[in-house]
C-alpha positions in Angstrom: 154.9 91.6 113.7 155.6 92.2 110.0 156.6 95.6 108.6 153.1 96.0 107.0 151.3 95.2 110.2 153.5 97.7 112.1 152.7 100.2 109.4 149.0 99.7 109.8 149.3 100.0 113.6 151.1 103.3 113.2 148.5 104.4 110.7 145.7 103.8 113.2 147.7 105.6 116.0 148.5 108.5 113.5 144.8 109.1 112.7 143.8 108.9 116.4 146.5 111.2 117.7 146.2 113.7 114.8 142.5 114.0 115.5 143.1 114.8 119.2 146.0 117.1 118.3 143.7 119.0 115.9 141.4 119.9 118.8 144.4 121.0 120.9 145.6 123.2 118.0 142.2 124.9 117.9 142.4 125.7 121.7 146.0 126.9 121.5 145.1 129.2 118.5 142.2 130.8 120.5 144.5 131.3 123.5 147.2 133.0 121.3 144.5 135.3 119.7 143.1 136.3 123.1 146.5 137.0 124.6 147.6 139.1 121.6 144.5 141.2 121.9 144.3 141.6 125.6 146.3 143.6 128.2 148.6 140.6 128.4 149.9 141.3 124.9 153.3 142.6 126.1 153.9 139.4 128.1 153.0 137.3 125.0 155.5 139.3 122.9 158.2 139.0 125.6 157.7 135.3 125.5 158.1 135.2 121.8 161.4 137.2 121.9 162.9 135.5 124.9 166.6 135.1 124.0 168.2 131.7 124.1 171.9 131.1 123.4 173.8 127.8 123.0 177.5 127.9 122.7 180.1 125.2 122.2 183.6 126.7 121.9 183.6 129.2 119.0 180.3 127.9 117.7 177.3 129.9 119.0 173.6 129.8 118.2 171.8 132.9 119.6 168.2 133.1 118.7 164.8 134.2 120.2 162.4 131.5 121.4 160.3 132.3 118.3 163.1 131.3 116.0 164.2 128.3 118.0 160.6 127.0 117.6 160.4 127.8 113.9 163.9 126.7 112.9 164.6 124.1 115.5 161.5 122.3 116.8 159.9 122.4 113.3 162.9 120.5 112.0 161.8 117.7 114.3 158.3 118.0 112.8 159.8 117.7 109.3 161.8 114.7 110.5 158.5 113.1 111.4 157.0 114.1 108.0 160.0 112.6 106.2 159.6 109.3 108.2 155.9 109.2 107.3 156.6 109.9 103.6 159.3 107.2 103.5 157.0 104.6 105.2 154.0 105.4 102.9 156.1 105.3 99.7 157.8 102.0 100.6 155.1 100.1 102.4 151.9 102.2 102.7 149.3 104.1 100.8 151.7 105.5 98.3 153.6 102.2 97.6 151.9 101.6 94.2 150.6 103.6 91.4 147.1 102.3 91.9 147.1 103.4 95.6 148.8 106.7 94.8 146.7 107.7 91.8 143.8 109.5 93.6 145.6 111.3 96.4 148.5 112.1 94.1 146.4 113.6 91.3 144.1 115.4 93.8 147.1 116.8 95.7 148.5 118.1 92.5 145.3 120.0 91.8 145.2 121.2 95.4 148.6 122.8 95.0 148.2 124.2 91.5 144.8 125.9 91.7 145.4 127.8 94.9 148.8 129.0 93.7 147.2 130.2 90.4 144.4 132.0 92.3 146.9 133.7 94.6 149.2 134.7 91.6 146.2 136.1 89.8 145.4 138.4 92.7 149.1 139.5 93.2 150.7 139.3 89.8 151.6 143.0 89.8 153.5 143.0 93.1 156.8 141.0 93.1 157.0 141.2 97.0 153.5 139.8 97.4 154.1 137.1 94.8 156.6 135.5 97.2 153.6 134.2 99.1 152.2 132.2 96.2 152.8 128.9 98.1 150.9 129.9 101.3 147.5 128.6 100.3 148.8 125.3 98.8 149.2 123.5 102.1 147.0 121.2 104.2 147.1 120.9 107.9 146.5 117.1 108.5 146.0 117.5 112.3 143.2 120.1 111.9 141.5 118.3 109.1 141.5 114.9 110.9 140.4 116.8 114.0 137.3 117.9 112.1 136.7 114.4 110.8 136.9 113.0 114.4 133.8 115.1 115.3 131.7 113.1 112.8 130.7 109.5 113.5 130.3 107.2 110.5 133.0 108.7 108.2 134.5 105.8 106.2 138.1 105.0 107.2 139.0 105.0 103.5 138.3 108.8 103.4 140.5 109.4 106.4 143.3 107.4 104.7 142.8 109.4 101.5 143.0 112.6 103.4 146.1 111.5 105.2 147.8 110.3 102.0 146.9 113.6 100.2 148.3 115.7 103.2 151.5 113.7 103.1 151.9 114.4 99.4 151.1 118.1 100.2 153.8 118.1 102.8 156.3 116.6 100.3 155.3 119.3 97.8 155.9 121.9 100.6 159.4 120.5 101.2 160.3 120.8 97.5 158.8 124.4 97.4 160.8 125.4 100.5 164.0 123.9 99.1 163.6 125.6 95.7 162.0 128.9 96.4 162.7 129.9 100.1 166.4 129.4 100.3 168.7 132.4 101.2 172.2 133.1 99.9 174.2 129.9 100.3 177.4 129.4 102.3 179.6 126.9 100.4 181.5 125.8 103.4 178.4 124.9 105.4 176.8 123.2 102.4 179.9 121.0 102.0 179.7 120.1 105.7 176.0 119.3 105.3 176.6 117.1 102.2 179.5 115.3 103.9 177.3 114.6 106.9 174.5 113.4 104.7 177.0 111.1 103.0 178.1 109.5 106.3 174.4 109.0 107.3 173.7 107.3 103.9 176.8 105.1 104.5 175.5 104.1 107.9 172.2 103.1 106.4 174.1 101.1 103.7 176.2 99.3 106.3 173.1 98.3 108.2 173.7 100.4 111.3 170.4 100.5 113.2 171.4 102.4 116.4 169.3 105.6 116.6 171.9 107.4 118.6 174.3 107.5 115.7 171.7 109.0 113.4 170.5 111.5 116.0 174.1 112.8 116.8 174.9 113.2 113.1 171.4 114.6 112.5 172.2 117.5 115.0 175.4 118.2 113.0 173.4 118.1 109.8 170.9 120.6 111.2 173.5 123.0 112.4 175.4 123.0 109.0 172.1 123.4 107.1 171.1 126.2 109.4 174.4 128.0 108.7 174.3 127.2 104.9 171.3 129.4 104.0 169.0 126.5 103.2 166.1 126.4 105.6 167.1 124.3 108.6 163.8 122.3 108.7 164.9 120.5 105.5 167.7 118.8 107.6 164.9 116.9 109.3 163.6 115.5 106.0 167.1 114.6 104.8 167.8 112.8 108.0 164.5 110.8 107.8 165.4 109.5 104.4 168.7 108.0 105.7 167.2 106.1 108.7 166.7 102.4 107.9 163.0 101.3 107.5 163.9 97.6 107.3 164.3 96.0 110.7 167.5 94.4 111.8 167.4 90.6 112.2 165.1 89.8 115.0 164.6 93.5 115.9 162.4 96.5 115.2 162.5 99.0 112.3 164.5 102.0 113.5 162.4 104.3 111.3 159.0 103.0 112.5 160.2 103.0 116.1 161.4 106.6 115.8 158.2 107.7 114.1 156.1 106.0 116.9 158.2 107.8 119.6 158.2 111.2 117.9 154.5 111.4 117.0 153.0 112.3 120.4 155.8 114.9 121.0 155.1 116.6 117.6 151.3 116.4 117.9 151.0 117.6 121.5 154.0 119.8 122.0 155.8 121.0 118.9 152.8 121.9 116.7 150.9 123.5 119.5 153.9 125.6 120.4 154.3 126.6 116.8 150.7 127.5 116.6 150.9 129.5 119.8 153.8 131.7 118.7 152.6 132.2 115.2 148.8 132.5 115.5 148.8 135.6 117.7 147.4 138.2 115.3 146.8 141.8 116.5 143.2 142.4 115.4 143.1 146.0 116.7 144.7 147.6 113.6 143.0 145.5 111.0 140.0 147.2 109.2 137.5 145.0 107.2 138.5 146.7 104.0 142.1 145.5 104.4 141.0 141.9 104.1 140.0 142.4 100.5 143.4 143.7 99.5 145.4 141.5 97.2 147.5 139.4 99.6 144.8 138.4 102.2 142.3 138.0 99.4 144.6 135.7 97.4 145.3 133.6 100.5 141.6 133.4 101.6 140.4 132.5 98.1 143.3 130.1 97.5 142.6 128.1 100.7 138.8 128.2 100.7 138.0 128.0 96.9 141.3 126.9 95.3 141.9 123.9 97.5 138.4 122.4 97.1 138.3 123.1 93.4 141.7 121.7 92.8 141.4 118.6 94.9 137.8 117.7 93.9 138.2 118.8 90.3 141.4 116.8 89.7 140.1 113.9 91.7 136.8 113.8 89.8 138.7 113.9 86.5 141.0 111.1 87.6 138.0 108.9 88.5 136.1 109.7 85.3 139.1 108.8 83.2 139.5 105.5 85.0 142.8 106.4 86.6 141.4 106.0 90.2 138.3 105.1 92.1 136.3 106.8 94.8 137.4 105.8 98.3 135.6 102.6 99.4 132.2 103.2 101.1 132.1 107.0 100.2 130.0 109.0 97.8 130.6 112.1 95.8 129.2 114.4 98.6 131.5 112.9 101.2 134.5 113.2 98.8 133.6 116.8 98.1 133.4 117.4 101.9 136.9 116.0 102.4 138.1 118.1 99.4 136.8 121.2 101.2 138.6 120.2 104.4 142.0 120.3 102.6 141.5 124.1 102.6 142.5 124.0 106.3 146.1 125.2 105.8 146.8 126.5 109.2 150.2 125.3 110.6 151.8 124.6 107.2 150.4 127.8 105.6 151.6 129.8 108.6 155.0 128.2 108.3 155.4 129.1 104.6 154.1 132.6 105.4 157.0 133.1 107.9 159.4 132.2 105.1 157.7 134.3 102.4 157.2 137.4 104.6 159.8 137.5 107.4 158.4 140.8 108.7 154.9 140.2 110.3 154.2 143.9 109.9 154.6 143.9 106.1 150.9 143.3 105.5 149.8 144.3 109.0 149.0 140.7 110.0 146.3 140.4 107.3 148.1 137.5 105.7 148.0 135.5 108.9 144.4 136.5 109.6 143.5 135.3 106.0 145.1 131.9 106.8 143.0 131.6 109.9 139.9 132.8 108.1 140.3 130.5 105.1 141.1 127.5 107.3 138.0 128.3 109.5 135.7 128.6 106.5 137.0 125.3 105.0 136.6 123.5 108.3 133.0 124.7 108.9 131.8 124.0 105.3 133.6 120.7 105.2 132.1 119.6 108.5 128.6 120.5 107.3 129.0 118.7 104.0 130.3 115.6 105.7 127.6 115.6 108.3 125.0 115.7 105.6 126.8 112.9 103.7 127.1 110.6 106.8 123.4 111.3 107.6 122.4 110.2 104.1 124.5 107.1 104.4 123.0 106.2 107.7 
């Protein structure tokens, strides 16, 4: 099987598994909300703050379960994102300017417009401004989960949405690296860079054994964690060093690892992340608080900003002849998918945890706005796409 055929097979599995994972994420989110607002709330909080300690000699990592999931397991998620980005850029939907034009330009609009809307709502508050990137993200699992509920949606639209979400994720990686990095430890950074250099050398020498990359990847994650750069970026850096080209007569290490990781990320890591981050205490939130600057900026950014940015920039690219509508779709279906990109959920929640480390800073209204904006985008996108598919039928 050629590398392109393997890539197409992984693409089909990706869409199928992400759709199922989106439904699971919805259920997990509901469970977290119910637990947080029930007499079982103390048990839920105790689970989040369960201490876990790993020590090897003088090196010790002592964190709560909440932080192990956000800093540790999410690094595996970003490893998968990095593998997906690498595959798509080298062999997939982003491998040429013609293929990349529409999702690339639309993704740019989908990041710029929500950020500007949020900044306009919060320009007077430097603390609140740290959250400008929260409404710029798209949750591919949730969005494809909504698409899976609709028969007759063209595959080209699913591929467009997937490519756009991957570019969104790449933008999130750059944003995290540039804007959500704490004070740096020079020693740890040097260890991380040296480890990354060894990983790149292994790739250059044609080493294809995954064990070598995994062991050095663990060292890279620890050194990045200790450096002040967010630890999840270690997953992306590791992904870029794993060879995509198969060894003679063998399989591609990157494609094989992506195939193996995907079900674990889709059905364990992301649901766990959603479970520990989506528990919002609704008891103390008054309706008037949701129109304050931070939640309003997030809500408008996700629900209005994403659809205006994606559809507006996409429409402009098509009108200028830089791109074409996805095959078999019309403007209404394209607009419906643009609305679905406002489902930020897991990525928005993740950036929220980096921007506002204290959940009580805005009394959970920021997280509730993420859930609300994502829900509105999902419902409207579903209705628009149902109408579009009914017209096509």
